[in-house]
Residue, then its C-alpha position, 0 to 999 in steps of 0.5 A: x500500500x502507498x500511503x500519503x504522509x498528509x493527504x491534502x487532495x482528500x481534504x480538498x475534495x471534501x471541501x471542493x465546492x465551498x473552496x472553489x466558490x470562495x476562490x471564484x468570488x475573489x476572482x470575480x471581485x478582482x480584489x486580490x490584496x487586503x480587503x473584506x476577505x482578510x478582515x473576515x478571516x482575521x475576525x474568525x481567527x480571533x474568535x477561534x483563538x480568543x484573543x483581541x487581534x489577529x493579523x493575517x500576513x504573508x507567511x509564518x516566517x514573516x509573522x515572526x519577523x513582524x512580531x520581532x520588529x514590533x518589539x523594536x529588536x535591535x542588532x545584538x539583542x538576544x532572544x532565547x529559543x530552542x535549537x530543536x525546530x525548523x530554522x525559521x525561528x532562529x532565522x527571523x531573529x538573526x535576520x533582524x540582527x538579533x542573537x538566538x540564545x538556545x536552551x535544551x529541550x525537555x525529553x518528554x515533550x521535545x519543547x523548550x525546557x522552561x526551567x533552563x531559561x532563566x539562567x540564559x537571561x542577560x541585560x541584552x535579552x529582549x524576548x523568549x520565543x518558545x516553539x509549540x512543537x509538533x502541535x502542543x504548547x510548553x509551560x507558558x505560565x512559567x515563561x510569562x512569569x519569567x518575562x514579567x520578572x525580567x521585563x521582557x516579551x514572550x513570543x509564542x512560535x505557534x507555527x505547528x500548534x494553531x488550535x491546541x490548548x493549554x490549561x483551557x486556553x488556545x495556543x496563540x492566546x497565551x502570551x503578548x505576541x504569537x505567530x502561526x503559519x498556514x503553510x499547506x502542510x500545517x493542520x490549518x493550511x492554505x494553498x501557498x504561503x500564509x501566516x498570522x500574528x496574534x495579540x491582545x495589545x492594541x499598540x502592538x497590533x496597530x504597529x504590526x498592521x503598519x509594518x506589514x504594509x511597508x510602514x504605511x499609516x495611509x497611502x504613501x505616508x510611512x511612519x516605520x520601515x516595513x516589509x511587504x508582508x500582506x496575506x492575499x485574498x485567495x489564501x484568506x478565502x481558502x482558510x475561511x472555508x477550512x477554519x469552519x471545518x477545523x474543529x472537526x478535523x482536530x477531533x479526528x486527528x486526536x482519534x488517529x493519535x490515540x489509536x497510534x499511541x494504543x497500538x504501536x509497540x516497542x517505540x517511544x510515542x509522544x507525551x502530552x501533559x494533562x493540561x495540554x491538547x495537541x493538534x498533532x501537526x506531526x506524530x513523531x516516534x523515536x526508534x533505535x537503528x533509525x536508518x534501517x528502520x526508515x529503509x524498511x518503512x520506505x520499502x513498504x510504502x510508508x513515508x517517515x520524514x525526520x524532524x529535525x536531523x541537524x539541531x540549529x546550534x550545529x547548523x553551518x549558518x549558526x556556527x559563529x554563535x560558538x555552540x558545539x556538539x554536546x552543548x544540548x545533549x537531549x536535543x542532539x539525542x532526540x534528533x538522532x532517533x526521531x521520525x514522523x508517521x502519516x497524520x491527517x484527518x483524512x488518514x483512513x482506518x485501513x491506511x492507519x492499520x497498514x502503517x501500524x502493522x509496518x511499524x510493529x513488524 
């Protein structure tokens, strides 16, 4: 059997009539940038998350850049984050002249070990940027208390966790600023690049709206150096359709994950604390002898991509930061034995049975 890692075509066919109608409405209007589709999506996102402001933008990476620009990051400012994530997190910091300061991860959740953060805070620290990895949030209450104590910001990188919950509140509504991605493979994805920034701070939200449109306060009047970070209307229309069906998809993803956890044998399955729910952006397991394991899965038609084989502190682009192998042993250990299994709300029972059979074999 040939299995799709994420079956985007099945999802499209399920919502095809609504998606096609909304796309054609944009084409008929010829209003492709900004406009009522963006406004409606932002209202829907805010209502879903429970925060005051959501600001659609051009990608999850640009969302991080916008959040950092909003807090006036300057060259040499330090932002504490994790080395076990996609490069966009640290890349956004470095792109703006900041310095990523890494802390090791928790071996159970693979999220930032929040208890190792405070000793990394210096007079140069401007923010903590935890990543809600693989679909679940880390201990945000603890980080918010630290940030308040040291008068710095918390920016949640929620690129993988839109819709997850932590102690009864949604991801993206747990800190001063949060950012998510609508890359097609995300649990809530569009058909290109897209993202959003979330905040209940009126001043920061207004500033982000100005920055993402070339720093304009009105046409040809610029108060800030900005970027072209706008979300286009076609992507917004697709997201609006998907968001209406999103909670149902999350419920199915939880059932898929629960079955994996119940039926998989002799592998380390994900751990989710009682106070969390995950959106299962990835369902990652850990195995011995990963290379041989990957080959056997490939031979059987089961895709098992690796997240993330080279931690950020060991990437060539960050060698100038002075980190070396052994600095973050848990992160390095996990990166050598982790892999992901097919996960989506459109994974059929038969397909999941086949995947479980291959893994257990």
